[in-house]
C-alpha positions as CSV (number, residue, x, y, z in Angstrom):
1,M,-0.1,-0.1,0.0
2,K,2.7,2.5,0.9
3,K,4.5,1.6,-2.6
4,M,1.2,2.3,-4.4
5,F,1.0,5.5,-2.4
6,L,4.3,6.6,-3.2
7,S,4.3,5.6,-6.9
8,T,1.0,7.9,-7.5
9,L,2.5,10.6,-5.1
10,L,5.5,10.3,-7.7
11,V,2.9,10.3,-10.7
12,L,0.9,13.6,-9.7
13,T,4.2,15.3,-8.9
14,L,5.5,14.6,-12.3
15,F,2.4,15.5,-14.3
16,T,1.8,18.8,-12.0
17,F,5.6,20.1,-12.9
18,T,5.2,19.0,-16.6
19,Y,1.8,20.6,-16.7
20,N,3.1,23.9,-15.3
21,Y,6.2,23.8,-17.3
22,S,4.6,23.1,-20.6
23,F,2.1,26.0,-20.3
24,A,4.6,28.9,-18.6
25,K,4.3,32.2,-20.2
26,K,7.1,32.8,-22.7
27,P,8.5,36.2,-22.5
28,E,7.5,38.4,-25.4
29,L,10.1,40.3,-27.5
30,T,10.1,44.2,-27.3
31,E,9.3,45.9,-30.6
32,E,12.7,47.2,-30.9
33,C,14.0,43.7,-30.8
34,K,11.3,42.6,-33.3
35,Q,12.6,45.2,-35.3
36,N,16.1,44.5,-34.9
37,I,15.3,41.0,-36.1
38,E,13.4,41.6,-39.3
39,E,16.1,44.4,-40.3
40,T,19.0,41.8,-39.7
41,R,16.8,39.0,-41.8
42,K,16.3,41.6,-44.6
43,E,20.0,42.5,-44.7
44,Y,21.0,39.1,-44.8
45,S,18.4,38.2,-47.5
46,R,19.8,41.5,-49.6
47,I,23.4,40.0,-49.5
48,V,22.5,36.6,-50.3
49,M,20.4,37.8,-53.4
50,Q,23.4,40.3,-54.4
51,D,25.6,37.1,-54.5
52,L,23.1,35.3,-56.6
53,L,22.6,38.1,-59.1
54,H,26.3,38.3,-59.8
55,S,26.6,34.7,-60.4
56,F,24.1,34.2,-63.3
57,D,24.5,35.6,-66.8
58,P,20.8,37.0,-67.2
59,F,21.4,39.0,-64.3
60,K,24.9,39.9,-64.3
61,E,24.9,43.2,-66.2
62,K,21.3,44.3,-65.8
63,N,20.0,47.0,-63.7
64,E,17.1,46.3,-61.2
65,D,14.6,48.3,-63.4
66,E,14.9,45.6,-66.4
67,Y,13.7,42.7,-64.0
68,L,11.1,42.1,-61.5
69,Y,10.9,39.6,-58.7
70,F,8.4,37.8,-56.5
71,T,8.9,36.1,-53.5
72,A,7.5,32.8,-52.5
73,R,5.4,35.0,-49.7
74,E,4.0,37.3,-52.1
75,L,3.1,34.4,-54.6
76,W,1.2,32.8,-52.0
77,K,-0.6,36.1,-51.0
78,S,-1.6,36.7,-54.8
79,Q,-2.9,33.0,-54.9
80,L,-5.5,33.9,-52.4
81,L,-6.7,37.0,-55.0
82,V,-6.7,34.8,-57.9
83,G,-7.5,31.2,-56.6
84,N,-6.4,28.0,-57.3
85,N,-5.2,27.0,-60.8
86,E,-2.4,24.8,-62.6
87,A,-0.1,27.8,-62.9
88,F,0.0,28.4,-59.2
89,D,0.0,25.0,-58.1
90,S,3.0,24.1,-60.5
91,L,4.8,27.6,-59.3
92,K,4.3,26.4,-55.7
93,K,6.0,23.3,-56.2
94,L,8.9,24.9,-57.8
95,M,9.2,27.5,-55.3
96,S,9.3,25.0,-52.5
97,G,12.0,23.3,-50.6
98,S,15.0,24.3,-48.4
99,F,17.2,27.3,-49.2
100,R,19.0,30.1,-47.4
101,G,17.8,33.7,-47.4
102,E,14.7,34.1,-50.0
103,K,13.7,32.1,-52.9
104,R,12.9,34.1,-55.7
105,L,11.0,34.2,-59.0
106,Y,12.7,36.6,-61.6
107,F,11.3,37.7,-64.7
108,V,13.5,39.6,-67.3
109,T,11.6,42.4,-69.1
110,N,9.8,41.3,-72.3
111,E,10.2,37.6,-71.5
112,P,6.6,37.1,-69.6
113,N,6.9,33.0,-70.1
114,T,10.6,32.6,-69.0
115,G,10.9,32.8,-65.3
116,Y,14.0,32.4,-63.2
117,I,14.1,31.1,-59.8
118,L,17.2,31.7,-57.7
119,Y,18.2,30.7,-54.3
120,K,20.9,29.4,-52.4
121,N,20.9,26.0,-51.2
122,I,21.6,24.9,-47.6
123,D,25.5,23.9,-49.0
124,S,26.0,27.8,-49.9
125,Q,25.5,26.9,-53.8
126,N,23.9,29.5,-55.9
127,V,21.1,27.9,-57.8
128,M,19.1,29.1,-60.9
129,E,16.2,27.2,-62.0
130,T,15.2,28.4,-65.7
131,I,11.0,27.7,-65.8
132,N,8.9,28.3,-68.8
133,R,5.1,28.4,-69.2
134,K,3.5,25.8,-71.0
135,N,-0.3,25.1,-71.3
136,S,-0.2,23.0,-67.9
137,G,1.5,25.5,-65.9
138,W,5.2,26.3,-65.2
139,V,7.8,23.7,-66.1
140,L,11.7,23.6,-65.1
141,S,13.7,23.6,-68.3
142,K,17.1,24.0,-66.7
143,K,18.7,23.9,-63.4
144,E,22.4,25.7,-62.9
145,I,24.4,25.2,-60.1
146,K,27.5,27.4,-59.2
147,Q,29.5,27.8,-56.0
148,G,28.3,30.7,-54.0
149,R,29.8,32.5,-51.0
150,D,29.4,31.2,-47.6
151,I,27.2,34.0,-45.9
152,S,26.7,34.4,-42.4
153,M,25.5,37.2,-39.9
154,E,25.7,37.7,-36.3
155,P,22.5,37.1,-34.6
156,V,20.7,39.6,-33.2
157,K,21.5,39.8,-29.4
158,C,18.6,41.6,-28.1
159,T,16.8,38.3,-26.9
160,D,19.5,37.8,-24.4
161,E,19.4,41.4,-23.2
162,H,15.2,41.2,-23.3
163,F,15.3,38.2,-21.0
164,M,17.4,39.7,-18.6
165,Q,15.5,42.9,-18.4
166,K,12.3,40.8,-17.7
167,M,14.2,38.7,-15.1
168,F,15.2,42.0,-13.2
169,D,11.8,43.6,-13.8
170,N,10.2,40.6,-11.9
171,L,12.8,40.6,-9.1
172,Y,12.2,44.4,-8.5
173,P,8.8,45.5,-9.5
């Protein structure tokens, strides 16, 4: 009976600890910290895309006004307006996968039926996929891989400072 009581007490203690731990309120980041994280992410994406654009011929000597691009997020948003169709479904498949920075779909001016998906894979290689519009949607016609720069950035440190401030705020209200 004593063993059963002790084991029940142990289970209840573990359950209570796990329950309290799993539902503990996580400290929120300050607006300044969120802004710093977003600015760092944008800067990282800008540097990655600069490396990509200088790696492939269709973009090496072009100005930004000679092409336009869409990020994967922008494509998903525009799909909400247009609805599902074969073209979006085929683009969704082509734009998914693992990458560093952003994956972008580029169109060079005056070539609406040819697109270029540029991204840096997780091995820091620069990848350009040439796609063409067909009746059934977009189709991959060529994939080119070149060695890219290994780009890294310091993580934003505001999270540590934020958590320390929260701890002091709780100690000295």
